[in-house]
C-alpha positions in Angstrom: 0.0 0.0 0.0 1.6 3.2 -1.1 -0.6 5.4 1.1 0.7 4.0 4.4 1.7 7.5 5.7 -1.7 8.9 5.1 -3.4 5.9 6.8 -1.1 6.2 9.8 -1.7 9.9 10.0 -5.5 9.3 9.9 -5.2 6.6 12.5 -3.3 9.0 14.7 -6.1 11.6 14.3 -8.8 9.0 14.9 -7.0 7.8 18.1 -6.6 11.4 19.2 -10.3 12.1 18.7 -11.3 8.9 20.6 -9.0 9.6 23.5 -10.2 13.2 23.7 -13.8 12.1 23.6 -13.4 9.5 26.3 -11.8 12.1 28.6 -14.4 14.7 28.0 -17.6 12.7 27.6 -17.7 11.6 31.2 -18.2 15.2 32.3 -20.2 16.3 29.3 -18.2 19.5 29.4 -16.5 20.4 26.1 -13.9 23.1 25.8 -15.3 24.6 22.7 -12.0 25.8 21.3 -10.2 22.4 22.0 -13.2 20.5 20.6 -13.2 22.6 17.5 -9.5 21.9 17.0 -9.9 18.1 17.4 -13.0 17.8 15.2 -11.7 20.0 12.4 -8.4 18.2 12.4 -10.2 14.9 12.0 -12.3 16.2 9.1 -9.3 17.6 7.4 -7.4 14.4 7.6 -10.4 12.4 6.5 -10.8 14.4 3.3 -7.3 13.0 2.3 -8.3 9.5 3.4 -11.2 9.3 1.0 -8.9 9.8 -2.0 -6.8 6.7 -1.2 -7.1 4.1 -3.9 -6.4 0.6 -2.8 -4.8 -1.6 -5.5 -6.8 -4.7 -6.2 -9.8 -3.6 -4.1 -13.1 -2.2 -5.3 -13.1 1.5 -4.5 -15.3 2.7 -1.6 -15.8 6.0 -3.4 -17.0 6.6 -7.0 -17.0 2.9 -8.1 -19.4 0.7 -9.8 -19.1 -1.7 -6.9 -20.6 1.1 -4.7 -24.4 1.3 -5.2 -26.0 4.7 -5.2 -25.1 7.9 -6.8 -21.4 8.7 -7.3 -19.8 11.5 -5.3 -19.0 14.6 -7.3 -15.4 14.4 -8.7 -12.9 15.5 -6.2 -15.5 16.1 -3.5 -16.4 13.7 -0.7 -19.8 15.2 0.1 -22.8 15.9 -2.0 -22.9 19.6 -2.7 -25.2 21.2 -0.1 -26.0 24.8 0.6 -25.7 26.3 4.1 -29.5 26.0 4.7 -29.3 22.2 4.0 -26.5 21.8 6.6 -28.4 24.0 9.1 -31.5 21.8 8.8 -29.4 18.6 9.2 -27.8 20.1 12.3 -31.1 21.2 13.8 -32.4 17.7 13.4 -29.2 16.4 15.1 -29.6 18.9 17.9 -33.1 17.5 18.6 -32.0 13.9 18.5 -28.9 13.8 20.7 -27.2 17.1 20.1 -23.4 17.5 20.3 -22.8 14.6 22.6 -24.8 12.2 20.4 -23.0 13.3 17.2 -19.6 13.0 18.9 -20.4 9.6 20.4 -21.5 8.2 17.0 -18.3 9.5 15.3 -16.2 7.9 18.1 -18.0 4.6 17.6 -17.3 4.6 13.9 -13.7 5.6 14.3 -13.1 3.1 17.0 -14.4 0.2 14.8 -12.0 1.2 12.0 -9.1 1.3 14.6 -10.0 -2.2 15.8 -9.9 -3.4 12.2 -6.6 -1.7 11.7 -5.2 -3.2 14.9 -6.3 -6.7 13.6 -3.8 -6.1 10.7 -6.4 -5.4 8.1 -5.5 -1.9 6.8 -7.4 -2.3 3.5 -10.6 -3.1 5.4 -10.0 -0.3 7.9 -9.6 2.3 5.1 -12.7 1.0 3.4 -14.7 1.2 6.6 -13.5 4.8 7.2 -14.0 5.9 3.7 -17.6 4.6 3.4 -18.4 5.9 6.9 -17.0 9.3 6.2 -19.1 9.7 3.1 -22.3 8.2 4.4 -22.4 8.6 8.2 -19.7 9.9 10.5 -18.4 12.6 8.2 -21.8 14.3 8.2 -22.0 13.9 12.0 -18.6 15.4 12.4 -19.5 18.4 10.3 -22.7 18.9 12.3 -20.7 18.7 15.5 -18.4 21.3 14.2 -21.3 23.6 13.3 -22.8 23.1 16.7 -19.5 24.0 18.3 -19.2 27.0 16.1 -22.7 28.2 17.1 -21.9 27.6 20.8 -18.7 29.6 20.6 -20.4 32.4 18.6 -23.2 32.6 21.2 -20.8 32.5 24.1 -18.7 35.4 22.7 -21.7 37.5 21.8 -23.4 37.3 25.2 
């Protein structure tokens, strides 16, 4: 696998997120600035992860083996306007809010780390890629938007 450094970097970011989440979730108190840094770093590293092509494996992104509409070229997410994201995040706030989003992201990342620790890097990358596009990536963006709103409201009051 020629993308080993990117995979290792993403695994580092995923472990960092999981460790941070475990430490802060017990209290339910999130330092907004630290949380924003951790979540945005995870999203940034994941955008590189989705571009990894694994030789000899069906691609998780933009492939005939992946049912459903293909992602736009060079973009991991369907193109959405700000109001679409706002609606998605409002729904998330009603159904678990920030702790719920972060917990689901942690669960998905942890499963990929377990697969990686079993010595199956191809499967771990596929798990993370599909999850980023179809589940935890959207959750992480919603968490980041909720953190942004919390920080903006705190500073303005």
